[in-house]
A tleap script that builds the chain and sets N, CA, C and O, in Angstrom:
source leaprc.protein.ff14SB
mol = sequence {
  NMET PRO THR ILE GLN LYS SER ALA GLU LEU
  GLN THR VAL ILE THR THR PHE GLU VAL THR
  PRO GLY THR CYS GLN ASP LEU LEU ASP GLU
  LEU GLN GLU ALA TYR ALA ALA PHE ILE SER
  LYS GLN PRO GLY PHE VAL SER ALA ALA LEU
  HIE VAL ASN ASP ALA GLN THR ARG ILE ALA
  ASN TYR SER GLN TRP GLN ARG ARG GLU ASP
  PHE LEU ALA VAL LEU ARG SER SER GLU MET
  ARG LYS ARG ASN ARG GLN ILE ASN GLN LEU
  CYS ARG SER PHE GLU PRO VAL MET TYR ASP
  VAL ALA ASP VAL PHE ASP GLY CGLY
}
set mol.1.N position { 69.242 -29.251 19.374 }
set mol.1.CA position { 68.090 -29.511 19.505 }
set mol.1.C position { 67.285 -28.454 20.586 }
set mol.1.O position { 67.822 -28.534 21.691 }
set mol.2.N position { 66.373 -27.681 20.573 }
set mol.2.CA position { 65.845 -26.579 21.036 }
set mol.2.C position { 66.390 -27.735 23.394 }
set mol.2.O position { 66.853 -28.834 23.697 }
set mol.3.N position { 65.968 -26.665 24.099 }
set mol.3.CA position { 66.490 -26.577 25.960 }
set mol.3.C position { 65.390 -25.911 26.108 }
set mol.3.O position { 65.615 -24.722 25.879 }
set mol.4.N position { 64.129 -26.134 26.426 }
set mol.4.CA position { 64.032 -24.897 27.753 }
set mol.4.C position { 63.888 -25.261 28.684 }
set mol.4.O position { 63.167 -26.244 28.856 }
set mol.5.N position { 64.487 -24.657 29.663 }
set mol.5.CA position { 65.405 -23.654 30.364 }
set mol.5.C position { 64.308 -22.797 31.433 }
set mol.5.O position { 64.178 -21.788 30.741 }
set mol.6.N position { 63.564 -22.576 32.483 }
set mol.6.CA position { 63.701 -21.931 33.144 }
set mol.6.C position { 65.219 -21.035 33.147 }
set mol.6.O position { 65.418 -19.918 32.669 }
set mol.7.N position { 66.340 -22.085 33.968 }
set mol.7.CA position { 67.074 -20.951 34.059 }
set mol.7.C position { 68.538 -20.947 33.052 }
set mol.7.O position { 69.667 -20.542 33.330 }
set mol.8.N position { 67.893 -21.697 31.529 }
set mol.8.CA position { 69.064 -21.527 30.798 }
set mol.8.C position { 68.624 -19.922 30.854 }
set mol.8.O position { 67.496 -19.474 31.062 }
set mol.9.N position { 69.854 -19.197 30.605 }
set mol.9.CA position { 70.390 -16.911 30.060 }
set mol.9.C position { 69.916 -17.234 28.784 }
set mol.9.O position { 70.811 -16.788 28.065 }
set mol.10.N position { 69.053 -17.741 28.032 }
set mol.10.CA position { 68.900 -17.959 26.492 }
set mol.10.C position { 67.929 -16.322 25.935 }
set mol.10.O position { 66.980 -15.928 26.613 }
set mol.11.N position { 68.175 -15.914 25.241 }
set mol.11.CA position { 66.891 -15.172 23.958 }
set mol.11.C position { 66.363 -15.925 23.630 }
set mol.11.O position { 66.703 -16.971 23.077 }
set mol.12.N position { 64.985 -15.356 24.037 }
set mol.12.CA position { 64.298 -17.283 22.784 }
set mol.12.C position { 63.199 -15.689 22.070 }
set mol.12.O position { 62.975 -14.556 22.494 }
set mol.13.N position { 62.987 -16.096 21.430 }
set mol.13.CA position { 61.849 -15.288 19.995 }
set mol.13.C position { 61.108 -16.660 19.814 }
set mol.13.O position { 61.423 -17.850 19.827 }
set mol.14.N position { 60.171 -16.045 19.670 }
set mol.14.CA position { 58.270 -17.089 18.548 }
set mol.14.C position { 58.412 -15.850 18.176 }
set mol.14.O position { 58.835 -14.826 18.712 }
set mol.15.N position { 57.780 -16.260 16.681 }
set mol.15.CA position { 57.840 -16.016 15.485 }
set mol.15.C position { 57.339 -16.080 15.255 }
set mol.15.O position { 57.672 -17.005 14.515 }
set mol.16.N position { 55.450 -15.818 14.854 }
set mol.16.CA position { 54.368 -16.648 14.014 }
set mol.16.C position { 54.662 -15.608 12.748 }
set mol.16.O position { 55.252 -14.542 12.568 }
set mol.17.N position { 53.681 -16.833 11.774 }
set mol.17.CA position { 53.762 -16.161 10.360 }
set mol.17.C position { 51.981 -16.888 10.486 }
set mol.17.O position { 51.460 -17.856 11.041 }
set mol.18.N position { 51.531 -15.734 9.601 }
set mol.18.CA position { 49.482 -16.528 9.036 }
set mol.18.C position { 50.552 -16.437 7.585 }
set mol.18.O position { 51.504 -15.778 7.168 }
set mol.19.N position { 49.719 -17.511 7.198 }
set mol.19.CA position { 49.606 -17.525 5.887 }
set mol.19.C position { 48.761 -18.314 5.394 }
set mol.19.O position { 47.906 -18.590 6.236 }
set mol.20.N position { 48.556 -18.934 4.176 }
set mol.20.CA position { 47.313 -19.229 3.501 }
set mol.20.C position { 48.160 -20.966 3.420 }
set mol.20.O position { 49.244 -21.377 3.833 }
set mol.21.N position { 47.016 -21.606 2.677 }
set mol.21.CA position { 47.184 -23.357 3.064 }
set mol.21.C position { 48.245 -23.461 1.508 }
set mol.21.O position { 48.635 -24.616 1.335 }
set mol.22.N position { 48.541 -22.855 0.845 }
set mol.22.CA position { 48.814 -22.059 -0.607 }
set mol.22.C position { 50.680 -21.782 -0.630 }
set mol.22.O position { 51.673 -22.295 -1.145 }
set mol.23.N position { 50.417 -20.917 0.063 }
set mol.23.CA position { 51.784 -20.231 0.603 }
set mol.23.C position { 52.532 -21.518 2.320 }
set mol.23.O position { 53.394 -21.490 3.198 }
set mol.24.N position { 51.866 -22.048 2.012 }
set mol.24.CA position { 53.378 -22.464 3.354 }
set mol.24.C position { 53.899 -22.744 3.343 }
set mol.24.O position { 54.975 -22.201 3.593 }
set mol.25.N position { 53.692 -24.291 2.946 }
set mol.25.CA position { 54.900 -24.729 1.985 }
set mol.25.C position { 56.469 -23.490 1.256 }
set mol.25.O position { 57.610 -23.292 1.675 }
set mol.26.N position { 55.853 -23.062 0.307 }
set mol.26.CA position { 56.854 -22.225 0.229 }
set mol.26.C position { 57.575 -21.129 1.247 }
set mol.26.O position { 58.526 -20.468 0.828 }
set mol.27.N position { 56.986 -20.933 2.863 }
set mol.27.CA position { 57.514 -20.395 3.092 }
set mol.27.C position { 58.284 -21.426 3.971 }
set mol.27.O position { 59.479 -21.235 4.193 }
set mol.28.N position { 57.776 -22.278 4.369 }
set mol.28.CA position { 58.715 -23.288 4.738 }
set mol.28.C position { 60.121 -23.760 4.504 }
set mol.28.O position { 61.054 -23.960 5.282 }
set mol.29.N position { 59.941 -23.930 2.611 }
set mol.29.CA position { 60.861 -23.964 2.414 }
set mol.29.C position { 62.021 -22.550 2.365 }
set mol.29.O position { 63.250 -22.525 2.431 }
set mol.30.N position { 61.148 -21.617 2.242 }
set mol.30.CA position { 62.176 -19.666 2.414 }
set mol.30.C position { 63.303 -20.134 3.541 }
set mol.30.O position { 64.529 -20.122 3.652 }
set mol.31.N position { 62.149 -20.553 4.309 }
set mol.31.CA position { 62.642 -20.664 6.116 }
set mol.31.C position { 64.002 -20.994 6.607 }
set mol.31.O position { 64.892 -20.313 7.117 }
set mol.32.N position { 63.868 -22.519 6.232 }
set mol.32.CA position { 63.913 -23.895 6.055 }
set mol.32.C position { 65.872 -23.052 5.390 }
set mol.32.O position { 66.982 -23.101 5.921 }
set mol.33.N position { 65.495 -22.552 4.375 }
set mol.33.CA position { 66.669 -21.987 3.021 }
set mol.33.C position { 67.480 -20.861 4.389 }
set mol.33.O position { 68.692 -20.866 4.602 }
set mol.34.N position { 66.360 -19.887 5.244 }
set mol.34.CA position { 67.588 -18.762 5.606 }
set mol.34.C position { 68.000 -19.393 6.863 }
set mol.34.O position { 69.111 -18.946 7.147 }
set mol.35.N position { 67.645 -20.135 7.637 }
set mol.35.CA position { 68.497 -21.236 8.834 }
set mol.35.C position { 69.118 -21.906 8.574 }
set mol.35.O position { 69.929 -21.788 9.492 }
set mol.36.N position { 69.592 -22.873 7.796 }
set mol.36.CA position { 70.449 -23.685 6.066 }
set mol.36.C position { 71.514 -22.876 6.524 }
set mol.36.O position { 72.341 -23.139 7.397 }
set mol.37.N position { 71.397 -21.884 5.846 }
set mol.37.CA position { 72.479 -20.915 4.997 }
set mol.37.C position { 73.011 -19.987 5.346 }
set mol.37.O position { 74.126 -19.592 5.004 }
set mol.38.N position { 71.946 -19.308 6.403 }
set mol.38.CA position { 72.666 -18.204 7.194 }
set mol.38.C position { 72.535 -17.753 8.447 }
set mol.38.O position { 73.350 -17.088 9.088 }
set mol.39.N position { 71.298 -18.205 8.829 }
set mol.39.CA position { 71.313 -17.719 10.501 }
set mol.39.C position { 71.477 -19.018 11.719 }
set mol.39.O position { 71.370 -18.818 12.929 }
set mol.40.N position { 71.639 -19.795 11.350 }
set mol.40.CA position { 72.567 -21.026 12.078 }
set mol.40.C position { 73.832 -20.846 11.833 }
set mol.40.O position { 74.302 -21.961 12.065 }
set mol.41.N position { 74.836 -20.056 11.462 }
set mol.41.CA position { 75.595 -19.667 11.005 }
set mol.41.C position { 76.174 -18.671 12.148 }
set mol.41.O position { 77.282 -18.844 12.657 }
set mol.42.N position { 75.309 -17.620 12.490 }
set mol.42.CA position { 75.151 -16.036 12.602 }
set mol.42.C position { 76.074 -16.670 14.424 }
set mol.42.O position { 76.101 -17.764 14.989 }
set mol.43.N position { 76.705 -15.233 14.777 }
set mol.43.CA position { 77.148 -15.646 16.503 }
set mol.43.C position { 76.239 -15.890 17.288 }
set mol.43.O position { 75.293 -15.261 16.812 }
set mol.44.N position { 75.892 -16.389 18.181 }
set mol.44.CA position { 74.870 -16.047 19.085 }
set mol.44.C position { 73.742 -16.695 18.966 }
set mol.44.O position { 72.710 -16.415 19.576 }
set mol.45.N position { 73.942 -17.950 17.858 }
set mol.45.CA position { 72.809 -18.759 17.463 }
set mol.45.C position { 72.535 -19.998 18.428 }
set mol.45.O position { 73.565 -20.559 18.804 }
set mol.46.N position { 71.585 -20.417 18.799 }
set mol.46.CA position { 71.993 -22.073 19.658 }
set mol.46.C position { 70.855 -23.191 19.298 }
set mol.46.O position { 71.458 -24.173 18.865 }
set mol.47.N position { 69.210 -23.468 19.308 }
set mol.47.CA position { 68.607 -23.845 18.016 }
set mol.47.C position { 67.370 -23.023 17.494 }
set mol.47.O position { 66.963 -21.960 17.961 }
set mol.48.N position { 66.838 -23.754 16.395 }
set mol.48.CA position { 65.542 -23.291 16.079 }
set mol.48.C position { 64.574 -24.952 15.950 }
set mol.48.O position { 64.575 -26.167 15.757 }
set mol.49.N position { 63.906 -23.802 16.227 }
set mol.49.CA position { 62.803 -25.173 15.368 }
set mol.49.C position { 60.669 -25.223 14.499 }
set mol.49.O position { 59.686 -25.047 15.219 }
set mol.50.N position { 60.639 -25.306 14.021 }
set mol.50.CA position { 60.190 -25.192 12.970 }
set mol.50.C position { 58.430 -25.753 12.776 }
set mol.50.O position { 58.236 -26.622 11.926 }
set mol.51.N position { 56.973 -25.113 13.747 }
set mol.51.CA position { 55.277 -25.631 13.727 }
set mol.51.C position { 55.040 -25.729 12.169 }
set mol.51.O position { 55.521 -25.074 11.244 }
set mol.52.N position { 54.266 -26.619 12.191 }
set mol.52.CA position { 52.526 -26.005 11.388 }
set mol.52.C position { 51.672 -26.382 11.418 }
set mol.52.O position { 51.611 -27.604 11.287 }
set mol.53.N position { 50.654 -25.759 11.573 }
set mol.53.CA position { 49.334 -25.745 12.640 }
set mol.53.C position { 49.092 -27.473 11.515 }
set mol.53.O position { 50.081 -28.166 11.279 }
set mol.54.N position { 48.091 -27.756 11.138 }
set mol.54.CA position { 46.897 -28.927 10.764 }
set mol.54.C position { 47.088 -28.135 9.141 }
set mol.54.O position { 47.815 -28.358 8.173 }
set mol.55.N position { 45.812 -26.917 9.516 }
set mol.55.CA position { 45.624 -26.260 8.252 }
set mol.55.C position { 45.651 -25.684 7.702 }
set mol.55.O position { 44.778 -25.026 7.137 }
set mol.56.N position { 47.303 -25.723 7.621 }
set mol.56.CA position { 48.863 -24.977 6.630 }
set mol.56.C position { 48.768 -23.802 7.753 }
set mol.56.O position { 49.387 -24.139 8.762 }
set mol.57.N position { 48.174 -22.534 7.858 }
set mol.57.CA position { 47.400 -21.115 8.102 }
set mol.57.C position { 48.451 -20.145 8.664 }
set mol.57.O position { 48.721 -18.954 8.510 }
set mol.58.N position { 48.990 -21.314 9.481 }
set mol.58.CA position { 49.930 -20.201 10.526 }
set mol.58.C position { 51.405 -21.400 10.730 }
set mol.58.O position { 51.395 -22.598 11.014 }
set mol.59.N position { 52.323 -20.655 10.504 }
set mol.59.CA position { 54.057 -21.679 10.749 }
set mol.59.C position { 54.149 -20.251 12.265 }
set mol.59.O position { 53.835 -19.079 12.474 }
set mol.60.N position { 54.792 -21.418 12.936 }
set mol.60.CA position { 55.328 -20.456 14.172 }
set mol.60.C position { 57.043 -21.369 14.496 }
set mol.60.O position { 57.182 -22.590 14.555 }
set mol.61.N position { 58.182 -20.282 14.662 }
set mol.61.CA position { 58.441 -20.615 15.028 }
set mol.61.C position { 60.113 -20.227 16.244 }
set mol.61.O position { 60.633 -19.158 16.564 }
set mol.62.N position { 60.347 -21.209 16.477 }
set mol.62.CA position { 60.918 -20.344 18.420 }
set mol.62.C position { 62.745 -20.807 18.156 }
set mol.62.O position { 63.158 -21.669 17.380 }
set mol.63.N position { 63.303 -20.206 18.775 }
set mol.63.CA position { 64.808 -19.844 18.021 }
set mol.63.C position { 65.060 -19.080 19.424 }
set mol.63.O position { 64.496 -18.180 20.047 }
set mol.64.N position { 66.422 -20.067 19.637 }
set mol.64.CA position { 67.284 -19.300 20.889 }
set mol.64.C position { 68.594 -19.575 20.429 }
set mol.64.O position { 69.141 -20.441 19.746 }
set mol.65.N position { 69.143 -17.798 21.476 }
set mol.65.CA position { 69.909 -17.305 20.989 }
set mol.65.C position { 71.150 -16.981 22.072 }
set mol.65.O position { 70.535 -16.306 22.897 }
set mol.66.N position { 71.934 -17.026 22.350 }
set mol.66.CA position { 72.926 -16.466 23.584 }
set mol.66.C position { 72.712 -15.403 24.272 }
set mol.66.O position { 73.157 -15.140 25.389 }
set mol.67.N position { 71.854 -14.621 23.444 }
set mol.67.CA position { 72.296 -12.771 24.393 }
set mol.67.C position { 70.702 -12.313 22.910 }
set mol.67.O position { 70.046 -12.806 21.992 }
set mol.68.N position { 70.939 -10.946 23.781 }
set mol.68.CA position { 69.760 -10.841 23.474 }
set mol.68.C position { 70.201 -10.003 21.742 }
set mol.68.O position { 69.642 -10.287 20.683 }
set mol.69.N position { 71.237 -9.046 21.904 }
set mol.69.CA position { 71.608 -8.799 21.107 }
set mol.69.C position { 72.125 -9.372 19.734 }
set mol.69.O position { 71.986 -8.790 18.658 }
set mol.70.N position { 72.553 -10.220 19.858 }
set mol.70.CA position { 72.513 -11.410 19.006 }
set mol.70.C position { 71.688 -11.451 17.823 }
set mol.70.O position { 71.979 -10.890 16.767 }
set mol.71.N position { 70.195 -12.431 18.123 }
set mol.71.CA position { 68.939 -11.910 17.418 }
set mol.71.C position { 69.019 -10.604 17.478 }
set mol.71.O position { 68.505 -10.615 16.360 }
set mol.72.N position { 69.195 -9.250 17.743 }
set mol.72.CA position { 69.250 -7.842 16.931 }
set mol.72.C position { 70.390 -8.340 15.995 }
set mol.72.O position { 69.842 -8.954 15.080 }
set mol.73.N position { 70.972 -8.340 15.923 }
set mol.73.CA position { 71.817 -7.804 14.788 }
set mol.73.C position { 71.813 -8.562 14.082 }
set mol.73.O position { 72.209 -8.364 12.933 }
set mol.74.N position { 71.175 -10.212 14.678 }
set mol.74.CA position { 70.546 -10.651 12.302 }
set mol.74.C position { 69.810 -10.180 12.904 }
set mol.74.O position { 69.013 -10.681 12.111 }
set mol.75.N position { 69.215 -9.675 13.567 }
set mol.75.CA position { 67.918 -8.569 12.347 }
set mol.75.C position { 68.149 -7.838 10.989 }
set mol.75.O position { 67.685 -7.685 9.859 }
set mol.76.N position { 69.610 -7.330 12.193 }
set mol.76.CA position { 69.606 -5.918 10.648 }
set mol.76.C position { 70.865 -6.004 10.177 }
set mol.76.O position { 71.720 -5.124 10.079 }
set mol.77.N position { 70.893 -6.896 9.955 }
set mol.77.CA position { 71.976 -7.585 8.769 }
set mol.77.C position { 71.399 -7.350 7.038 }
set mol.77.O position { 70.504 -7.608 6.233 }
set mol.78.N position { 71.855 -7.107 7.113 }
set mol.78.CA position { 71.576 -6.327 5.713 }
set mol.78.C position { 71.356 -8.029 4.182 }
set mol.78.O position { 70.965 -7.935 3.019 }
set mol.79.N position { 71.695 -8.972 4.762 }
set mol.79.CA position { 70.885 -9.988 4.543 }
set mol.79.C position { 69.785 -11.052 5.010 }
set mol.79.O position { 69.179 -12.027 4.566 }
set mol.80.N position { 69.882 -10.349 6.072 }
set mol.80.CA position { 68.160 -10.993 6.783 }
set mol.80.C position { 67.467 -10.063 6.173 }
set mol.80.O position { 66.625 -10.380 5.333 }
set mol.81.N position { 67.795 -8.325 6.607 }
set mol.81.CA position { 66.604 -7.264 6.051 }
set mol.81.C position { 66.084 -8.138 4.719 }
set mol.81.O position { 64.882 -8.030 4.473 }
set mol.82.N position { 66.767 -8.871 3.963 }
set mol.82.CA position { 66.531 -8.737 2.386 }
set mol.82.C position { 66.191 -10.262 1.898 }
set mol.82.O position { 66.168 -10.684 0.742 }
set mol.83.N position { 65.870 -11.144 3.429 }
set mol.83.CA position { 65.263 -12.210 3.220 }
set mol.83.C position { 63.839 -12.241 3.988 }
set mol.83.O position { 63.262 -13.317 3.839 }
set mol.84.N position { 63.122 -11.256 4.808 }
set mol.84.CA position { 62.513 -11.020 5.495 }
set mol.84.C position { 61.860 -10.115 4.133 }
set mol.84.O position { 60.637 -9.978 4.120 }
set mol.85.N position { 62.774 -9.429 2.862 }
set mol.85.CA position { 61.412 -8.804 2.124 }
set mol.85.C position { 61.006 -9.948 1.343 }
set mol.85.O position { 60.123 -9.624 0.549 }
set mol.86.N position { 61.406 -11.481 1.256 }
set mol.86.CA position { 61.251 -12.167 0.785 }
set mol.86.C position { 59.803 -12.928 1.562 }
set mol.86.O position { 58.970 -13.451 0.822 }
set mol.87.N position { 59.614 -12.936 2.933 }
set mol.87.CA position { 59.221 -13.726 3.999 }
set mol.87.C position { 58.112 -13.373 3.691 }
set mol.87.O position { 57.080 -14.041 3.622 }
set mol.88.N position { 58.403 -11.620 3.369 }
set mol.88.CA position { 56.875 -10.668 3.902 }
set mol.88.C position { 55.068 -11.426 2.920 }
set mol.88.O position { 53.914 -11.804 3.121 }
set mol.89.N position { 56.500 -11.107 1.487 }
set mol.89.CA position { 56.040 -11.280 0.694 }
set mol.89.C position { 55.363 -13.250 1.016 }
set mol.89.O position { 54.190 -12.984 1.279 }
set mol.90.N position { 55.423 -14.226 1.080 }
set mol.90.CA position { 55.047 -15.122 1.397 }
set mol.90.C position { 53.616 -15.282 2.262 }
set mol.90.O position { 53.278 -16.460 2.377 }
set mol.91.N position { 52.743 -14.338 2.872 }
set mol.91.CA position { 52.608 -14.266 4.171 }
set mol.91.C position { 51.654 -12.999 4.831 }
set mol.91.O position { 52.178 -11.939 5.173 }
set mol.92.N position { 50.625 -13.180 4.924 }
set mol.92.CA position { 49.550 -12.203 5.859 }
set mol.92.C position { 50.548 -11.239 6.733 }
set mol.92.O position { 50.846 -10.074 6.470 }
set mol.93.N position { 50.927 -11.927 7.697 }
set mol.93.CA position { 52.079 -11.090 8.566 }
set mol.93.C position { 53.025 -12.360 9.079 }
set mol.93.O position { 53.017 -13.587 8.978 }
set mol.94.N position { 54.013 -11.114 9.816 }
set mol.94.CA position { 54.241 -12.182 10.179 }
set mol.94.C position { 55.712 -10.712 11.569 }
set mol.94.O position { 56.286 -9.629 11.449 }
set mol.95.N position { 55.504 -12.046 12.838 }
set mol.95.CA position { 55.541 -11.168 14.078 }
set mol.95.C position { 56.933 -11.501 14.875 }
set mol.95.O position { 56.610 -12.511 15.502 }
set mol.96.N position { 58.117 -11.262 15.163 }
set mol.96.CA position { 59.290 -12.130 15.322 }
set mol.96.C position { 59.264 -11.012 17.148 }
set mol.96.O position { 59.471 -9.800 17.086 }
set mol.97.N position { 58.963 -11.779 18.676 }
set mol.97.CA position { 58.592 -11.678 19.761 }
set mol.97.C position { 60.184 -12.582 20.839 }
set mol.97.O position { 60.759 -13.664 20.719 }
set mol.98.N position { 60.312 -11.586 21.648 }
set mol.98.CA position { 61.314 -11.459 22.076 }
set mol.98.C position { 60.790 -11.894 23.820 }
set mol.98.O position { 60.250 -11.021 24.499 }
set mol.99.N position { 61.000 -13.155 24.334 }
set mol.99.CA position { 60.971 -13.560 25.990 }
set mol.99.C position { 62.039 -14.132 26.884 }
set mol.99.O position { 63.235 -14.358 26.701 }
set mol.100.N position { 60.888 -14.362 28.341 }
set mol.100.CA position { 62.064 -15.117 28.790 }
set mol.100.C position { 61.234 -16.600 29.634 }
set mol.100.O position { 60.181 -16.340 30.215 }
set mol.101.N position { 61.518 -17.435 29.652 }
set mol.101.CA position { 60.723 -18.070 29.765 }
set mol.101.C position { 60.675 -18.289 31.365 }
set mol.101.O position { 61.745 -18.302 31.974 }
set mol.102.N position { 59.196 -18.498 32.207 }
set mol.102.CA position { 58.716 -18.297 32.544 }
set mol.102.C position { 58.927 -19.470 33.518 }
set mol.102.O position { 59.636 -19.314 34.512 }
set mol.103.N position { 58.235 -20.811 33.210 }
set mol.103.CA position { 58.216 -21.481 34.626 }
set mol.103.C position { 58.352 -23.047 32.465 }
set mol.103.O position { 58.052 -22.925 31.277 }
set mol.104.N position { 58.958 -24.137 33.352 }
set mol.104.CA position { 58.988 -25.641 32.571 }
set mol.104.C position { 57.398 -26.545 33.004 }
set mol.104.O position { 56.636 -26.513 33.970 }
set mol.105.N position { 57.436 -27.114 32.030 }
set mol.105.CA position { 56.845 -28.158 33.151 }
set mol.105.C position { 57.034 -29.860 32.126 }
set mol.105.O position { 57.158 -30.184 30.944 }
set mol.106.N position { 56.961 -30.464 33.322 }
set mol.106.CA position { 57.645 -32.191 32.212 }
set mol.106.C position { 56.304 -33.095 32.582 }
set mol.106.O position { 55.614 -32.955 33.591 }
set mol.107.N position { 56.131 -33.932 31.654 }
set mol.107.CA position { 55.913 -34.863 31.818 }
set mol.107.C position { 55.928 -36.650 31.989 }
set mol.107.O position { 56.436 -37.232 31.030 }
set mol.108.N position { 55.447 -37.468 33.052 }
set mol.108.CA position { 56.080 -38.335 32.933 }
set mol.108.C position { 56.454 -38.339 35.399 }
set mol.108.O position { 57.174 -39.196 35.912 }
savepdb mol mol.pdb
quit
């Protein structure tokens, strides 16, 4: 379960995918399989969440890693490069961006 904390020393990665309603579920299936079979088993992986907008034109992926280097190692792996080529065929574009948590606000 993702935990968002300003004090957490984790690497946050938010990836947005631009899709069509016709390819949204296919890409979601591909991402779910990638996390279940490969990404979640990699050193430094902490958690991830997938989000889909109502129009099924965007998928947002929020992931957390122990270190920036852990995420970069996964990106550079031959397995992930192969998967990213498949993912690229199912969307117009995608972009992983590394972030630091600037602040957190809770309700209640």
